N, C-alpha and C positions, 0 to 999 in steps of 0.2 A: 643208383642215384648218381654215381660218378659219370656213367654213360649219358644219362639225361642232361647233366650239367655240361658235359663236353659238347653235346648236340646243340644245347641252348647257346653256348658261347660261340660255336661255329656259325650259328644262324645270325646272332647279333653282329659278329664280325663281317659276315657277308652283306648284311643289310647296310651297315655303316659304310662299307666300301662302295656299294652301289649308290648310296646317298651322295657321297662326295666325289665318287668316280675315279679317284686316283690314290686311294689309300691314306690320304691326309685331308684334313678339313681346310678348305680354302674359302669357306664362307666368311663373309665380313663386308666391311665398307671400304671401297677404293675410290680414288679420284684420279683424273687425268687432266693435266693442264696443257692446253694446246692453243693454237691461234685460229681465228676465223678463216684466215687464208688456207689453213689445212683442212677445215671441215666444210668449206663452202664449195659451190660448183663454179665452173668457169663463167657461166652466165651471171651469177651473183657477184663475182669478183669484177667482171667487166662493168656491171651496172654501177657499182660503187666508184670505180675509177672514172667513169663517164660523168658522174654527178659531182666529182671533185672531192669525194670522201674516201679516196683510196687508202688513206692512212688508217682507216678503221679496219682494214684487213689484218692489222696487227693486234686487234682486240683479243685479250686473253679469254679463252672459253674454257671454263672448268666443268667437267662432266663427272657426276657422281654415279658410281656403280655399286649396287647392293646385291651381293651374291648370298642368297638365302640357303639355309640348311636343307630345305626341302627340294633343292635343285632348280629353283626358279631364280630369276634375276630381274632387276629393274635398273634402268639407266636414265638419268635426268640431268637437266641443265642446272648448275648452281648459279642462279640469277644474280645474286649479290656480287659475286666476283666479277661477272661479265659486265654488269651495270657500272661498277666502279671503274673498270678498265676503259669502257667507252667514254665515260665522263672525263677521265684523266687524259685520254688521247685527244679529246676535243679541246681541252684547256691547253695542252702542249702545242697543238696545231691550230691555234686560234686564227692565225692569218689565213690558213687554208680554208677554215670554216667561213671566214668573212668573204673570201674569194668565191666560194660556192654559193654563199648567201646572195651575193650581188651578180652572180653569173659571170664574174670576171669583168664586169663593166659597171662600176658604181656610177659613172656619169649618166648612163642610160636611166638609172633609177632616179637621179636628180631631175632629169627631164620628165620622166613619166609621172612622178609624184609632185612635181612643182616645187622642189626643194631649192635651197639657195646654193648649196655646194656639196661636194662629196663628204665634207666634214659632218654634214647633217646625216648622211647615210651611215657613217661610222657611229655617230651618236645613237641613232635608232637601233643599230645592231647591238651596241653595248647595253642599251636599256632592255632589250628583249632577248639578250643572249641566254639567260638562264631558262627562259621559256622555250627557246629554240633548242637548247641542249636536251631538255626534258623530252621534247617531241622526237628528237633524233634517237635518244635512248629507247623510248617506247617503240618506235618504228623498227629499230634494230632488233629489239627483244622479240617483237612479233615475228620477225623473219626467222628467228631461231626457235620459234615455238614448236617445230616438229621434232626437236631433240627430246624425245620422251618415248621410251619403248619398254616392253616386257618380253620375257621369253623364258627358256630353260637352258641349262648348261650341264654338260657332263665332262668330267676331267679324267684323263687317262695318261698316266706318267707325267710328261711335261707338256701336254697339249690340252686345250680347252675347246670343246665342240659346242658351238652356240646354235640354238634353234630359236630364231627370232620371230616374234609375232608383230614386229614393228611395221611402220609405214614404209613405202617405197622411197620416201625422201630421206630416211635415216634408218640404216639397218646395220647391226653389228654382225661380223662374221667370225669364224673360229680363229684361234690363235695359240699362243704358247705361254708357258710359265717359266720365268728365269729362276735361278737358284736363290736369289734374294727375295723371291715372292712377287716380283713385278709381273703383271699379266699384260701381254702384248696382244691386242685385238685389231682387227681390220674393220674400218668403217666403209660401207658401200653407200654412196650418195645417190641422189635422184638421177643424176646424169650418168650413172654407172661407173664413175671414176671412184678410186679407192684412196684411203688415207690410213696411215698407221697411228694407233693410239696406244699409249703406255699407261696402265693403271697401277698406282701404288697404294698401299694400305694407308688409311687415314689415321 
């Protein structure tokens, strides 16, 4: 009986070690707070700069990572955090938004729309600002839509090996685990450039 119990305990221990991969359970929910500047490609950054919305590169992007006990994981965008950050940045940079809205030449809009003065342009901008902000938030969130992937993970000592089934536009790579439990992973973007992400327990 004792021998059978010992074999059973050994089997259970081996299975649990295989499950979490590193002798301890790191499953759980994590989050990483970074900026769009960090997770975007060079082309995406240039596009925002050219359109006059370079300040949106500082948008806070929160990524949620769920490491499951069965060795699978999911990572997704926390849309509420990101939307709030975009809206706040637009409010803080209202003059830059206005400049982008007018193409840097409000007088040209006066002539084109037959207005009386640039004051009319400013008035129209202020009246439609909330609508414009909503459109910008929706457009920006659509650009971040690819941040959603699934895969599997294996942990060995202080390293995490990621097997991603994600899209080429957003793919996590293997990383490490710090003593405080922080998981550092590498993000591979569509242009093959990389960015470091730190995930902390929620």
